[in-house]
ZARO-247967 format. One record per residue (C-alpha): residue in one letter; residue number from 1; x, y, z. Coordinates in Angstrom, 2 decimals. Layout:
REC residuo num      c1      c2      c3
REC       A NUM       X       Y       Z
...
% end
This chain:
REC residuo num      c1      c2      c3
REC       M   1   44.13   84.44 -131.48
REC       S   2   44.65   88.14 -131.21
REC       L   3   44.39   89.89 -128.01
REC       E   4   43.17   93.59 -127.48
REC       L   5   42.91   95.01 -123.94
REC       L   6   39.42   96.49 -123.44
REC       E   7   39.43   97.24 -119.69
REC       A   8   41.41   96.80 -116.44
REC       H   9   40.49   97.57 -112.85
REC       Q  10   41.62   96.88 -109.37
REC       T  11   39.71   94.17 -107.41
REC       A  12   39.88   92.81 -103.81
REC       R  13   42.19   89.97 -105.19
REC       G  14   44.43   92.10 -107.44
REC       I  15   43.56   93.16 -110.96
REC       S  16   40.89   92.18 -113.45
REC       V  17   41.63   92.59 -117.17
REC       T  18   39.26   92.11 -120.08
REC       F  19   40.45   91.29 -123.53
REC       A  20   38.81   91.07 -126.91
REC       T  21   39.92   87.91 -128.76
REC       D  22   39.07   86.16 -132.00
REC       R  23   36.96   83.82 -129.82
REC       G  24   35.09   86.54 -127.95
REC       I  25   35.57   88.40 -124.64
REC       E  26   38.10   86.97 -122.15
REC       S  27   38.35   88.18 -118.50
REC       L  28   41.25   87.34 -116.34
REC       E  29   41.68   88.14 -112.66
REC       G  30   45.02   87.70 -110.88
REC       S  31   47.49   89.28 -108.48
REC       C  32   49.13   92.54 -109.39
REC       D  33   52.45   90.66 -110.01
REC       E  34   50.67   88.02 -112.37
REC       V  35   49.03   90.78 -114.44
REC       A  36   52.28   92.90 -114.55
REC       R  37   54.20   89.75 -115.77
REC       L  38   51.63   89.24 -118.44
REC       A  39   51.82   92.83 -119.61
REC       R  40   55.68   92.57 -119.83
REC       V  41   55.55   89.32 -121.75
REC       M  42   52.87   90.64 -124.11
REC       Q  43   55.21   93.68 -124.79
REC       Q  44   58.14   91.33 -125.51
REC       V  45   56.21   89.14 -127.85
REC       G  46   54.71   92.00 -129.63
REC       A  47   58.26   93.52 -130.30
REC       L  48   59.61   90.04 -131.58
REC       A  49   56.54   89.50 -133.67
REC       A  50   57.22   92.64 -135.62
REC       L  51   60.56   91.13 -136.69
REC       N  52   59.32   87.55 -137.37
REC       E  53   58.56   86.42 -140.94
REC       H  54   58.59   82.59 -140.85
REC       E  55   58.76   81.11 -137.24
REC       Q  56   55.87   79.48 -135.45
REC       V  57   56.78   78.97 -131.79
REC       W  58   55.52   79.37 -128.18
REC       L  59   57.82   81.75 -126.35
REC       D  60   56.30   81.98 -122.74
REC       E  61   53.50   80.95 -120.51
REC       V  62   51.95   83.20 -117.75
REC       T  63   49.65   82.07 -115.00
REC       V  64   46.98   84.68 -114.17
REC       G  65   44.49   83.58 -111.47
REC       D  66   42.76   80.47 -112.85
REC       A  67   44.12   80.71 -116.29
REC       T  68   47.31   80.08 -118.18
REC       V  69   48.24   82.49 -121.01
REC       K  70   50.58   81.09 -123.64
REC       L  71   52.16   83.62 -125.91
REC       G  72   54.27   83.13 -129.12
REC       L  73   54.92   83.91 -132.68
REC       K  74   53.41   82.96 -136.05
REC       P  75   54.58   83.67 -139.50
REC       G  76   53.88   87.05 -141.07
REC       R  77   54.87   89.18 -138.16
REC       Q  78   52.05   88.00 -135.95
REC       A  79   51.73   87.01 -132.33
REC       R  80   49.76   84.04 -131.04
REC       V  81   47.93   83.62 -127.87
REC       R  82   46.14   80.74 -126.15
REC       I  83   44.16   81.12 -122.83
REC       R  84   43.36   77.98 -121.00
REC       R  85   41.41   77.75 -117.74
REC       F  86   42.31   75.17 -115.04
% end
């Protein structure tokens, strides 16, 4: 799944972010710390993906509100993402 940030805004509970994914629009709402951690991990995974030719691996998992976002690498210099609600 690819992930492109469409919109972000402050809410009473923190920050709401909306992403376009291969599966449609995904909105996440979490604390400022949760969303900041997601942004840092996304940046790190993006940098590693640019160097990766062959590995397929999950690197990190970030909780944002009622969702868990797993981020990793897949072959061909691509990142992988999975969003699960709990």
